[in-house]
N, C-alpha and C positions, 0 to 999 in steps of 0.2 A: 166808443172808439178806437175802443184795445181792440175792437176785435173784427175792427171793417180796416185798421191797419197790418195785422196780421194775417186778412187776406191778402190785401195787395201784397205784403213781402213771397206768400206761398204764391202768387202770383207772378212777380215779380221772377224769380228765382224757379220756378220751372222754366217760366221762361231763357232766363240765360243757360239754365243747362243746355238745355235745343241747342240754347246760340253754339252755347262753347263746344260740342260737337260737332255742329256743321261748318266754327268757323275757329281757330289754332290758335292762337297764346300769342302775342310776339311782345319783343323786349320793347317797343313806340308803346305797347298800352301804358297806361297814367299811371303808377303808380298811388297809392292812398298820402291823402295830401297834397298827392305832385298840381302842378298849375295847369289847365285841360281848355278845351272850346267847348262848352255843349252844345246839342245840335241847332240853333237859333245861332248858329258864328258870336255868342256870349263866354267873355271869356268868362273862367266860376274854377274853382277849388274839387281834385277830389276827396270824395267826403265821406260816410256812413246818411245812405236818405233817408236812416229816422232821425240827420241832424241841419238836415236839408230841407230850411223854414215854406219855400216857395213853393218847391214840389211838394211836403209835406197839407200844408193852406189846403190844397186845390183837393188832392186825395180825402182828403178830411171831413171837408163843408160842402162835398160838392154829393150829392143823392147815386147821380154813377155816373162813372171813369168813359169818355170819351172815345171810342178808337184813336183817334189821334194826337187826345188825352198818353194813353194806349206807349203810340208808338211813339212820342214822346220823350212818352217815358223811358221807357226799351234801349231809344238811341241815348238818353242819360248815360247809362249804365257806360264806369270805366275801369269799374275792380271788386272782384271781387273781398272783402275780407273773415273767415271766422265763418264760414257760409249768410256773413249778410252780402247784400249788395249797395255797392257805391255809387251814387254821379254825383253826372259834372255838376256843381250847382255852383248856380252864374255867381259871380261875386265880380271883388275889382282881384287882380291877377297880385300873385309875391310882390312890393314892394318897397327896398330896400329904405327906403326913407320915411315905412310909418311899420315896422316889422310886429305893429300889436296887433291881435284880432278884433272883430268888428265884430256889435254883428249880425248873424246869428251862427260867425264862425266858434264864439266863446259867449261865453255863463252858459251852459243847456245845462238842468241838468236830469237823467234819465228817471229820474223816480223822484216824485214827488208828494209823492204819500206819503202822510207819517201813521206810525207806529209808538202814543207813546209822548210825551212831549222833551224825549229828552237825546232817547234813540234816535241816530243813526242809517237806512242800508245801505246796504254794500256800496250799489254805483252809484249810492247820493255823495256829496258834494267831490268831486271827482278830485277836482284839482289844489285837494288840500298836499302838500304836502309836512315828508319830517327831515328834518336838520342830524343829523349822526354823526358823530365823534368819541374820538382817537385819546387815552386817558394815559396816562403816564403807565401802567398795571400790560397794557397791550388789551387789555378791555373796550368795548365800543359800547354808544345807549348813547340814545334817539332824547336827548334835552331840549331841542325849540324846533317851533313847526316856521314855515313858511303859504308860500300862495302860487302856487302854477299861473304865467303871461301868458308865457306865450314857449314854440318848443323848445327852447334853451334857456330860458331864464324864472328863477322864481324871488320873487318879492321874501326882504324875510325887516326883521328890527335889527340895527345895527351893533346891539349889546350882545346876538348871540353870535354873529361872526369875533368881536374883534372883547371885547371883555370875558377871556376867558376862564376858570382858575389856574390855577397853576403844572404845568403840561399838559393842558388839555389842547387838541386841534379838530380844527373840524375839515370830518375822513370822511364826510359824502349828503348823498340828497336823499332820501324813497319816494316814491307817489307809487299811488292804488294799494296802500293800504288799507284795511279797517278796522285788521284787531291786530296785535304787534303773537297774544299769545298761540294764532294760530302760523301755520311753516303755508300754508292755503283756507284762503276766509271764503269754508261757505254757507251758505243758507239756505231753508228750504228745496234740499237738495237739485241750489247753484252752488259752483262753482265760480271764483273769479276767476282770470287770468293769476301768476302769482305778481308780488310787488315787485317793482324795479325799481334797482343800483343806479343809481349812479353821480358818480367820478365827476369834480370841481375843477373848472379852465381858471377862473377870473370870481375872485368879492370884492368888488365894489361897494365899501361905505362914503355915506356922503360926508362929505368934505367939509360939510359948519355939523358934522359926530362930534360930541366931546370929550372920551371916556374915561380921560381923569376924577374929570369935575359931576361926576355924575346926571350928569342931567339930560332930561328928555327928549329935548330940543332933534330935532333933527335926525333921529331916530330905526331911520328905513339904509334896508341894505340894497345889492340886486347877485343872486350868484350866478355862473351861469356855468353848465355842465361841458365837460368836453366836445360830447354825440348831441346831435341833436334829438327827444322821445321822442314815440313813435305816439299821435294820441289814438286811446278804444276806450269803450265804456269806461273803462273805471281811474281814465286818466283826458283829459282836458281841461283849457286855461278854461281864465273866470276871465268876466271882462272888465276892463279899466277904465277910470268916466272921464274919456279921452273926450266926448262932443260936451259942447258946452252947457247942454241944453239937460241933460248926466249932475256934473260939477258947479250950477248953483241950483241942483238940490236942496231943497226945505232938509236935513238931516235929523230934524228933529218934531216929525209927522206922519211919522210908523217902523216899527218895528225894525232893530234890524241880530244878525247873532251870528256869531264864534263857534266854530268845529271848530272841533282837534279832540284830544288826550289830560289837554290838561299836564304838558310837561315839562320844564324853568333848570335851569343848573340846578337849583336843589330839588324836584321835585317831580318823583316815576310820574308822576300821573294814575291811569288806568290806561285799561289792555282797552278794549275799543272804543271805536272815536264813536264819541258825540258833539251836541248841537245844543246853543242856549238861546235864549232868546235874552236882548239889551235896549233898552231905552236911552236911544243917543240923550243929551241933555244943552238946555242951551248955553255959548264961553263962556260965558255968565254968571247961573245963578251954581255952572260947574265950579268956577270960580270963589268964591264967594266957601264953597266947605273945603275949605284946607285949607291947615295951618297958614300955607306958605303962594297967598293964589297967583302968588307973583311966578312959580314954577308951573302954570295951569297960562299953553301959547295960544297964537287965533287958529297955530298951523296943526290943533291935537284939535282931535272926538275925544270923553270924557260921556261912558255910558251908566248908568245902573244897573244892573233890574229890577221886580217889585218886589214891595219887605215879604209876601207870603210867597217869593217864589225860592228856595229852598233847598237845589237844586247843583249836584257838583260846576265845583269851577273845572269846565272846560274849552278852552281858550290856552294854548301852546305860548311861550314869549316868541312872538313873529309872528303871532298866528292870526288871520287877518278875520276882519267884521265886514261883512255884506251886510245888501238891501236887494230889494228884486225893483227890482226895473222896466218895463215894457216887457212884459216876458224872462227878461234872463239876468243873470248873477253878473253883479260889479265890487269889486271890489272898493271899499271906502278909506277904511285904517288900519293899519297893523301892532296888535300888543304888547303892547312894552312891557317894563318887568316889574319886577315888583309883587305882590302877594293878593294888589284886588286884582286885577286881571280883568276883573270883570265882578268888579260893582257890587261889593260884599257889602250890606249894612253902609253907611252914609257916606267911605269914596267910595268915589269915581273909579270906573279904571281906565287907564290916559291909552287914546290910540292915535299915532299920525295922521293927521288926513290924506287922504293920497291920491286924493282932486290937485293940492298945495306942492303934489310936485312930480307933478305928470311930462313935465317939459322935465327935470330934469331922468325921468325913466328910461324918456324916449331916448334924447340926449347919450344916456349908456349902453343901455340896448345893441346900437349902432355902432362904439367901438368896437 
């Protein structure tokens, strides 16, 4: 499949190169990410061909691409980005009333190969974010995580932006990071683009969150960027459980994953991004494991790792808990504070259930 896809890219790039010589680019040509109309007259978005599920399905599941299909593919070309053809992929036009992406425009993992049990690769989990803080001595550091949900926002935990040590200020957001010890992330002679640091225009904390009493209820917040970020192989949004078919899923019947560097206000974590698989437990089972069962709310998910799993905790405070449904990655939870984010021993890690806050998220991103 990989060889066939590579051959298609070679064909498309060759044709596009010929066309580029014959036809001048104009300012009217859609830019990557812009609204467009495909050759069939359907509205769509100008995205990388690697992310256009309808076209990829035809190309990868047919023994031979017909002349008509090849013509359609060529005419679908809307831009070139980093020597890769971008196509007008049929889908709904931008809608200010629903600014959150849906599949196939979210939750697309470029690389799903597994190397070891805990390692991630350069361009895997491209929605992971880091929150940077400025400290009283003028230094900065990353001490919380978040998850990219569209071009302008990340979701994180409320305690990451409200309950801060004296003199700390939320300074910015970093996307596209993998190895914090390197200025440029490289692996096997391939290097990513440099990570992107974004300034913050607004922080929105859930109105029900009470920072004073230390409660974990409603521990959710949105961070808005000053400028929208351009998507790339290492910067993409995750899907939110907008559809009822996803929101009603039983989260205890499969493996969830948390990704990050193990950052918190009291922990420096590790330099390379890691992942950890967790098992979500039933609410009633989870409550019974706490000294004060009333601390666990129905709007929370709790998760434990297997007893034999002694891997490092990769969950940043505010990081996302993810599940894979129907071929796409969904954000199901947001990591709380405390040393048990990864469910070590018999104490589960608590995560805000994103499905319970979809309406709140939709309302805030429209503000």
